[in-house]
N, C-alpha and C positions, 0 to 999 in steps of 0.2 A: 431551466433552472439556480438552480436556488441562486442567492445573488445578496434578499435583502436582510435576512437576518443568519444564523450563526447556524454552525454545521452540529459543530456539537461543543458544549457545556461543561467543564467539569467542573463541581465543588467539591476539593477537599475529600476527595477520589482515594479509598486507599484499600489495599486487599493483600489475606494471608494466606496460608496454605498451611493450618495447622499452629504452631508457633512461629514459624516462619514467613516474614515479613516477606510482599513482593513491593511493592507498592507505598505509598508515605506520601499522605494531604495534598494528592494531586489539583489545579486549578493552572486551569489555560484553558482559550478557547480555539475553536478554526474558526473560519470565515466561509462563507459561500463563496467560491469561485480559486480557495487556494491552491499551493502544490505546498505542501508542510513536508518537513522530512521529522522522523523518531531516529535520531545516531542514541551511540551507549558503549560501551564494554560489554560485550560478554554476558550476561546475567542481568542486567541492568533492568530485566525486562520487559524491552523492548515488544518484543511479539505478546507478553503478556496484558500491555497496555492496546495492545488492538484487537485481540481479542475480548476489548469490555467495551470498544468502540462494535465488533459488529452482535457485540449481544448476549455474548456466549460465556461471558464471563463473566455476572454480579457481583458488582465490591461488595467490602465489607459494612464500610459507611462510605459517607456522603452522596454528592446527585451526578449521576449521566443527564443532561438531555441535547433528545437529538433533532437537531431542525424545530424549535421551541416547545417540546415535548419529553419527558418524563421516557426515556428510552426503554426501561419494563415496561409501559406502557402502545406496546406496538407490539401485531402476532407479525409471528415468523415472515409471512407472504409477504405483508404489508413494507416490513424491511428487505426483505430480496427483491423489491423492486423499486426500492430506491438506493441500497447500496451491497456492494458487491464486492467482496473478499481475493484475495488471491495470496495465500499460503506462500509458506518456503515451503514445503514437502505435502505434497497431494501422493500416495498412493492410492495407484489404478490397477486389480488383479486383475481384473474381467475383461476381454476381450475388444472392446468396444473400437469404433474408429474416430480417429478426431475429430471430422464429421458429427457424429452420438453424441460426441462427449462435446463439442460446440453449443448443441442446442439446446442440452442438458439447464442453458442458463435461459431457455425459458420455461419455463416450469414456475413461475413464481407467476405469470401469465395460463398457463391454462389450468380447468378442469382436471380432476378424476380420470381418467381414461382415456383423456383428450389428446387424437396426436397434434401435432405441432400442421402451421398451416404455411400455406406458401410462401404467405410472409413472415413467417419463424426462416425460414432455408433460405429467406432469398437475405435476413440479419444475421443469421449465421455464417451466410458467405462472402456477408460487405466485410467482417468483423474477422475473418481470417483473412481474408484479401488484405486488407491494415497492417494486420500482425503479420504479413508473411508465410502463411502452412497453411492455404488452398490444395498446394502443388502435393498435401500427402494429406487428402480429408479422409478417404480413404483406406489409408494403411491402421494397424492394430495400435495403439497408443501402448502400449506396453514395448513396442519396438521400437520408439521414435526417441534420439538423444536426447539426454538432459533439456539442451537450449530448444528444440523444437517439440517437445513434453511444455514446455515452458507457455511458449510463444501458442498452445493452442489454447491452452489453461488461459491468458488475458485474453485472447478472443471469445473464450467462453464468459467470466467475468464482464467484456468488454457487452456478449450476449444477455445479458443482464439487464441492457438500457441503465444503467445509473445514474444516480447524479452523484455518488458520492463511492472512493472506487480507494479500496482498501489494498497495501500492497505491500507483501514480505520479501525483503531483499529481492527484488521481480530480478535483477540482473546475473543471478548470481551464479546459474549453467552459463551465458551466454556466449558468445565471441564477439571481438570488438564490432566487427558492423553490426552482428543485430541488437549491441552492445549504443551502439549509436543512433539504431534503427526505433530502440524502443523506448530511449530520450527523445529524438523529434518524432516521436508519434503521442506521449503520454502531451509534451508542449502542447502540439496540432490539435488532442480532446480537450486541453483547459479550456486554449484562445480559442476553438469554436463551438464546442457546447457546453465552454463552464465547468466540464467536469472540477468538482473538487476532489482531491487525490495528499492520499497521504501515504508516505512513503517510509519501511520500519530497513533502514541502510547502514553497512559498515562502510561500506565506501567514500570517501566522508568528499573528496574530487569529485561523485556523480552528485552529492547532498549539493555540493554548492553551486553547482549548475544548473541543475535543474527546480533548487527549491529556495520560491520565497521568502518564505523561514523556516525555522529547525528551533528542536526541542532537543533536548541532550539531557540523557538520563545519566543516571551512578546513582550509586551507594541508592540505592531506593528512591528517591527525589525527583526534583526535573532540578539538574543545575545550572541552566544558562536557556536564556530562549530569547529568538530574535529574528536577526537577517542575519546571512549567512555570513558578514563583515566582519555582524556584532557577537556573534557567538563560534567564529572558526581563528581561533585568535590561539596565537602559538603555548601563549600559558596556560587558554582551561585546556586544549585540549591535550601536553602536557604531563599535566597535573590528571584529568582524568583519565588519559588508556596509561600513563608511567612510562612514558618512551618519551625522549626527545626528537624532534620534528623541524627537521623543514620545510619553510612556509615562504613562497610564490603568488607569481597571480597572472590570473586566463590577463592576458593582452585585447582582446575583444571587451570583455565583458568590466574585466580588475575583482571582479571579485576571489579568494586566495584556493588556492591551492598545493599540496602538503605530500610528502614526502619526507620520511621516518629518515632518522639520521644515520649509519651503519657504522660514525668512527666510535 
């Protein structure tokens, strides 16, 4: 896994849709093996930024480097072998089983019309087991709950065997148990595989627990970046989100925790 170089380097990156400016003059880097959270209010450009990292949206200006090379210089298959994405909402209208969906993660390694090998099935099963979805491998993906589907899609992303994992709101549909399971799994993957993980999040407390560093977006630009302790401060959060907050501290880690003030 990548450790020695920056996985991403953004230099003066801006993006607009017509006259609508979305992101302005972004400068930041993400190192190999980091867990980094992208936070900000609705409409601040978090998902757009993730799409730019995935090479789906090219910037109007500036430069994006991926593993020391300009991102546009990569072929799609080469990117897919190094980077996988879990979007926020994935619509699947066809009657694929959960296992068939997960096996799609092996596509970057297959030639045209080539069937999956025994090793491909082994990799898919292993990732379904660690995401706790092997038990419904044969079920139609359309009839799974939101949380079950989320775990299947995460298993698919891991089945690509990526070096970098981009996740857009991965805990949105999860109950408390599976929220905690995903937290533990991502930490384990980061520690044992050296997986670089980028998370778009609304949950300040999940970000505080799991992320080593945070980018806080607002008004089309980065307003703050650094450790959770440096970024998740009441004055910063109340200004960005426009609401009064109560700040506490996790007893075991000393990291900040927030609740909205209701008075």
